C-alpha positions in Angstrom: 0.3 -0.3 0.0 1.5 3.9 -0.9 2.3 6.0 1.7 0.1 8.8 -0.1 -3.3 5.4 0.8 -2.2 5.8 4.5 -1.8 8.8 4.8 -5.2 9.6 3.7 -6.6 6.8 5.8 -5.6 7.8 8.6 -6.3 11.6 7.4 -10.1 10.2 7.4 -10.0 8.8 11.0 -9.0 12.0 12.6 -12.0 13.6 10.9 -14.3 11.2 11.5 -13.2 10.6 15.6 -13.7 14.7 15.7 -17.1 15.1 14.1 -17.5 12.0 16.6 -16.4 13.6 19.5 -18.2 17.0 19.0 -21.2 15.4 18.3 -20.9 14.0 21.6 -20.3 17.3 23.5 -23.0 18.6 22.1 -25.5 16.1 23.4 -24.1 16.7 26.7 -24.9 20.6 26.5 -28.4 19.3 25.4 -29.1 17.5 28.2 -27.4 20.0 30.6 -29.3 22.6 30.2 -32.8 20.6 30.0 -31.6 19.3 33.5 -31.2 22.8 34.8 -34.4 24.1 32.6 -36.0 21.8 34.0 -34.9 22.3 38.0 -37.1 25.6 39.3 -36.1 28.1 41.5 -37.5 28.5 44.8 -39.5 31.7 44.8 -40.8 33.6 48.5 -43.5 35.7 47.1 -46.6 37.8 49.3 -49.3 39.4 48.4 -50.7 42.9 48.5 -52.0 44.5 50.8 -52.8 46.1 54.6 -49.6 47.2 56.2 -47.6 49.5 57.4 -44.8 51.0 56.4 -43.0 50.6 60.0 -42.4 53.6 62.7 -41.7 56.4 59.8 -42.5 57.2 56.1 -39.5 58.9 53.8 -39.8 61.7 51.7 -38.0 62.9 49.2 -36.9 64.9 46.7 -34.4 67.6 45.0 -33.2 70.8 45.2 -34.7 73.8 43.4 -34.5 77.4 43.3 -37.2 78.8 46.3 -37.4 82.8 45.2 -37.1 83.3 41.6 -38.1 86.8 39.1 -39.1 84.9 35.7 -39.6 88.4 32.8 -41.2 87.6 30.0 -40.0 89.3 26.9 -41.8 92.6 25.7 -44.0 91.8 22.2 -42.2 92.6 19.1 -39.9 94.6 20.7 -35.9 94.9 19.9 -33.4 94.4 23.0 -31.4 97.7 22.8 -29.3 97.3 26.2 -28.3 94.0 27.6 -26.7 94.7 30.7 -25.9 91.2 32.1 -24.9 87.8 31.2 -25.4 84.0 32.4 -23.8 83.4 36.1 -23.7 87.3 36.7 -25.3 88.2 40.5 -27.6 91.5 40.5 -28.7 93.3 43.8 -32.5 94.4 43.1 -32.7 96.9 41.1 -30.3 96.6 39.0 -30.6 97.7 35.3 -31.0 93.8 33.7 -32.5 94.5 29.7 -34.1 97.6 28.2 -36.4 97.3 25.0 -36.9 99.6 22.4 -40.0 102.0 23.2 -39.4 104.3 20.2 -43.2 103.8 19.3 -44.2 103.9 22.6 -42.6 107.5 23.0 -44.4 108.4 20.3 -47.4 108.1 21.5 -46.5 109.6 24.5 -45.8 112.8 22.4 -49.5 112.7 20.9 -51.3 112.1 24.2 -49.2 114.5 26.2 -50.1 117.0 23.3 -53.7 116.1 23.3 -53.7 116.3 27.0 -52.5 119.9 27.2 -55.2 121.3 24.7 -57.7 119.9 26.8 -55.9 121.1 29.8 -56.3 124.2 28.4 -60.3 124.3 27.1 -60.1 122.9 30.5 -59.1 126.2 32.5 -61.2 128.2 30.2 -64.6 126.2 31.4 -63.3 126.6 35.1 -63.2 130.3 35.0 -67.0 130.2 33.6 -67.7 128.0 36.3 -66.1 129.8 38.9 -68.9 133.0 37.4 -71.5 130.5 37.3 -71.4 129.6 40.6 -70.6 133.3 42.2 -73.5 134.0 40.2 -75.9 131.2 41.8 -74.6 132.3 46.1 -76.2 135.5 44.7 -79.3 134.3 43.8 -79.5 131.9 46.3 -78.3 134.6 48.7 -81.4 136.5 47.4 -83.9 133.6 47.2 -83.3 133.4 50.4 -84.3 137.2 51.7 -87.7 136.7 49.5 -88.6 133.5 51.6 -87.8 135.7 54.2 -89.9 138.7 53.0 -92.6 136.3 52.1 -92.9 134.9 55.8 -93.0 138.4 57.3 -95.5 139.1 55.3 -97.7 136.2 55.8 -97.1 137.3 59.6 -98.5 140.6 59.5 -101.4 139.7 57.2 -102.2 137.1 60.0 -101.7 139.5 62.7 -104.3 141.8 60.5 -106.8 139.8 60.1 -107.0 139.1 64.1 -106.8 142.4 64.6 -110.7 142.7 61.9 -112.0 140.3 63.6 -111.2 141.0 67.5 -112.3 144.7 66.2 -115.8 142.8 64.9 -116.5 141.6 68.5 -115.8 145.5 69.7 -117.9 147.2 67.6 -120.6 147.9 70.1 -118.1 149.1 72.2 -116.9 152.0 70.0 -118.9 154.7 67.9 -119.9 153.6 64.3 -117.7 155.9 62.8 -114.5 155.1 65.2 -116.0 151.4 64.0 -115.5 152.4 60.6 -112.6 154.2 59.8 -110.4 151.2 61.7 -111.5 148.8 59.5 -111.1 151.2 56.2 -107.6 151.4 58.0 -107.2 147.7 58.8 -108.6 146.6 55.9 -106.8 148.2 53.5 -103.1 147.4 55.0 -104.6 144.3 54.9 -104.8 144.5 51.0 -101.4 146.1 50.4 -99.5 144.0 52.7 -101.5 140.9 50.3 -100.4 142.7 47.2 -96.7 142.8 48.4 -97.0 138.9 49.0 -97.8 138.5 45.6 -95.1 140.5 43.9 -92.6 138.1 46.5 -94.3 135.2 46.1 -93.6 136.2 41.8 -90.0 136.9 42.6 -89.6 133.6 44.5 -90.6 132.2 42.0 -88.5 133.9 39.4 -85.1 133.3 41.4 -85.9 129.6 41.7 -86.0 129.3 37.8 -83.2 131.3 37.4 -81.3 128.9 40.5 -82.4 126.2 38.7 -80.6 127.0 35.5 -77.7 128.1 36.6 -77.5 124.9 38.6 -78.1 122.8 35.1 -75.1 125.1 33.8 -73.3 124.6 36.8 -73.7 120.1 36.3 -73.0 120.7 32.7 -70.1 122.2 32.8 -68.9 119.8 35.9 -69.7 116.7 33.4 -68.5 117.9 29.8 -65.8 120.8 30.5 -64.4 119.7 34.0 -63.4 116.4 31.7 -61.6 118.6 29.6 -59.1 120.7 32.5 -58.7 116.8 33.5 -57.9 116.3 30.4 -61.0 114.4 29.3 -59.1 111.0 30.7 -56.3 112.0 28.2 -54.1 112.8 31.6 -54.9 109.2 33.1 -53.6 107.4 29.9 -50.3 109.6 30.0 -49.7 107.9 33.4 -50.8 104.4 32.6 -48.3 105.0 28.9 -45.8 105.9 31.3 -45.7 102.8 33.2 -45.5 101.3 31.0 -42.9 102.7 29.1 -40.9 101.8 32.3 -41.7 98.0 31.8 -39.7 98.5 28.5 -36.3 98.9 31.4 -36.5 95.7 33.3 -34.9 96.0 37.2 -34.4 92.8 39.3 -36.8 92.0 41.8 -34.6 90.2 43.8 -31.0 89.6 44.3 -29.3 86.9 43.2 -28.1 85.0 39.9 -29.0 85.5 36.2 -29.4 81.7 35.6 -31.0 82.1 32.7 -30.6 84.5 29.4 -32.7 84.4 26.4 -32.4 88.3 25.0 -30.0 89.6 22.2 -28.4 93.4 21.6 -30.4 94.3 18.8 -33.3 91.0 18.7 -36.4 90.7 19.2 -37.2 87.4 21.3 -38.4 85.2 19.2 -40.2 82.2 21.6 -42.5 84.1 24.1 -43.6 81.7 26.0 -39.4 81.5 27.3 -38.9 84.4 29.9 -36.1 86.9 28.6 -34.2 86.9 31.7 -34.7 84.3 35.1 -32.8 85.6 38.4 -32.3 83.1 40.6 -31.7 83.3 44.8 -28.9 80.6 45.0 -29.2 81.4 49.4 -32.9 80.1 49.4 -33.4 76.9 48.0 -37.0 74.4 47.7 -37.9 70.9 47.9 -40.7 69.4 46.4 -42.4 66.5 47.5 -46.0 65.2 47.0 -48.6 63.7 50.0 -51.6 61.7 49.3 -54.2 63.4 51.4 -55.1 61.2 54.0 -51.1 61.3 55.4 -51.3 65.6 54.2 -52.2 65.8 57.8 -48.5 65.1 58.8 -47.6 68.9 57.4 -48.5 72.2 58.3 -47.0 75.9 57.5 -43.5 76.4 59.8 -42.9 72.8 60.2 -39.7 72.3 60.9 -37.8 69.1 59.3 -34.5 67.5 59.3 -33.6 66.5 55.9 -30.6 64.9 54.5 -29.1 66.4 51.3 -27.0 64.6 49.0 -25.0 66.2 45.9 -21.0 66.3 44.7 -19.9 67.7 48.2 -21.0 64.7 50.2 -24.2 64.3 52.7 -25.4 66.7 55.0 -27.6 67.2 57.3 -29.9 70.2 58.0 -33.1 72.0 58.6 -35.7 72.8 56.2 -39.8 74.3 56.6 -42.3 73.8 55.6 -43.8 77.5 53.6 -46.3 76.1 51.9 -48.9 73.3 51.2 -51.0 73.5 47.6 -54.5 73.0 48.7 -56.1 71.5 45.0 -54.2 67.6 44.3 -51.6 68.0 41.1 -53.8 66.7 38.2 -50.6 64.6 36.8 -49.9 62.6 40.1 -53.1 63.3 42.5 -50.6 64.3 46.0 -50.7 67.6 47.1 -47.2 69.0 46.8 -45.6 70.4 50.0 -42.4 72.9 49.6 -39.9 72.9 52.1 -37.6 75.8 52.7 -33.9 75.4 52.9 -31.2 77.4 53.2 -28.0 76.7 51.0 -24.9 77.4 53.5 -22.8 77.2 50.2 -22.6 73.5 50.4 -25.1 72.9 48.5 -26.8 72.9 44.4 -29.8 72.1 42.4 -30.6 68.6 42.1 -28.8 67.5 44.8 -30.6 64.5 46.2 -33.1 65.5 49.5 -34.6 63.1 52.0 -36.2 62.7 55.0 -38.3 59.7 57.8 -40.9 61.6 59.4 -43.4 59.5 62.1 -46.5 58.4 60.6 -49.3 59.9 62.3 -51.9 57.3 60.2 -49.5 54.2 60.1 -51.3 51.1 57.8 -52.4 51.6 54.4 -54.2 49.0 52.0 -52.0 48.4 49.1 -48.2 48.3 51.1 -45.3 45.2 49.9 -42.0 45.0 51.4 -39.7 47.4 50.0 -37.4 44.3 49.0 -40.1 43.4 46.2 -38.9 46.3 44.2 -36.6 46.6 41.0 -35.4 49.8 40.2 -34.8 50.5 36.4 -33.8 54.2 35.6 -36.7 55.9 36.2 -39.0 53.4 36.0 -40.3 50.8 39.1 -41.0 46.8 38.5 -42.0 44.3 40.4 -41.9 39.9 39.5 -45.5 38.8 39.8 -45.7 34.6 39.2 -49.0 33.6 38.1 -49.4 29.9 37.0 -45.6 29.5 38.5 -44.2 31.1 35.6 -42.0 34.7 36.2 -43.5 38.2 34.4 -42.7 41.4 34.9 -44.4 44.2 35.9 -44.3 47.9 35.7 -46.0 49.9 38.9 -45.9 53.0 40.6 -45.1 53.5 44.0 -46.1 56.1 46.7 -45.3 56.3 50.4 -42.2 54.8 51.6 -41.6 53.9 55.0 -38.9 51.5 56.6 -39.9 48.4 55.4 -43.0 48.6 53.6 -43.7 51.0 50.7 -47.0 51.7 48.7 -48.1 50.7 44.8 -50.1 53.3 43.9 -50.6 51.6 40.3 -50.1 48.5 38.2 -50.7 45.1 40.9 -53.9 44.0 42.1 -55.1 42.5 45.5 -54.6 38.7 44.5 -50.8 39.2 42.4 -47.9 37.0 43.7 -45.2 39.1 43.8 -41.6 37.4 44.5 -39.4 39.0 47.9 -36.5 36.7 47.9 -34.4 34.9 44.8 -35.7 37.4 42.0 -32.8 37.9 41.6 -32.3 34.8 40.9 -34.8 34.3 38.2 -36.1 36.4 34.9 -39.2 36.5 32.5 -41.2 33.3 31.8 -39.2 31.4 34.1 -40.8 28.9 36.0 -40.5 28.6 39.5 -41.8 26.9 42.6 -43.7 29.4 45.1 -43.3 29.7 48.7 -45.5 32.1 50.3 -44.3 34.7 52.4 -45.9 37.7 54.7 -48.9 39.7 53.3 
């Protein structure tokens, strides 16, 4: 047999052996996987239910500015002055921006001209009014005297009539000649007085008509011409426009840092939804956190709460003061926002993490599970739920957090079996053995 044939046979035997060994290994691996798959992981589960948080409830949030001034842009006006840049510190009253007010300046001149013209007319009307008022006073004084004369005449006529009546009663005591003489004298006097009374009464009527006419003239000038004296409202318009012009100059309303600036010289601010400038007070920071209505009684304005703040500079303990509690719940979360004010000692910055535990006055809830059940992935929260011994992964929304328990607001039902222990050894779709734990 030739050498080439022998070599070929040896190579063939080697290849067959290699393929056979590979096949055996693959079969063994498959069998191993089947054994491992059939070996079910034991997990401890619990149901959502009534339980306590523990001694305290945990609240957390991030720091934000507690005092800010946001100035919106003036519509369709160019920026003609920028006195700051982002990062600058300003004092209350410092001029930050100025917007173009040339259009309002033109309108101010027009209003000022109208005001001056109306004011001159008003002054003329005022002189006329003064004359009318003097005339009115003179006539009112004369009317008063006429009424006094009328009263006097009426009194004298009454006395004469009484005297005539007395004369009639005593006519038998005097002679006929004397009686006739006295009667004639008194009748003449009575007629004279009555004539004077008629004249005075007529003068009173005339005077009253004159006074009424004068009063109407005065009232007319008060309503119309004195309106001109006040510029027919132009002076008020002028004052309002002056105030509007002042608003084109933006001043700092608080001490703080320029944290946002959307204004550029000789350009209009196109996005009217963005503030032209934002000033933030770094010395006063704020933590906002949500509280369910049933636990809102744990907080009141003015409460001092010890908090822990975690940031780039480390962990610190500090005191926060409850400054505000919203009267209405947040439409997005359904919770009531509580605002905690924290003075910045120089160690804190925006978005530092703040947390605290607070003694719970109402310590029981109906939708609690162990914190060991929770799986955090980024900003989402999940749990593993077992149904028919198969693992399913569910996203949930959580609420208040205690020392041992956490509230599940959405995502679970009371029948769900949630994995508490063993969750690190399972994955979705895996078959497991269930060991029930506490509720």
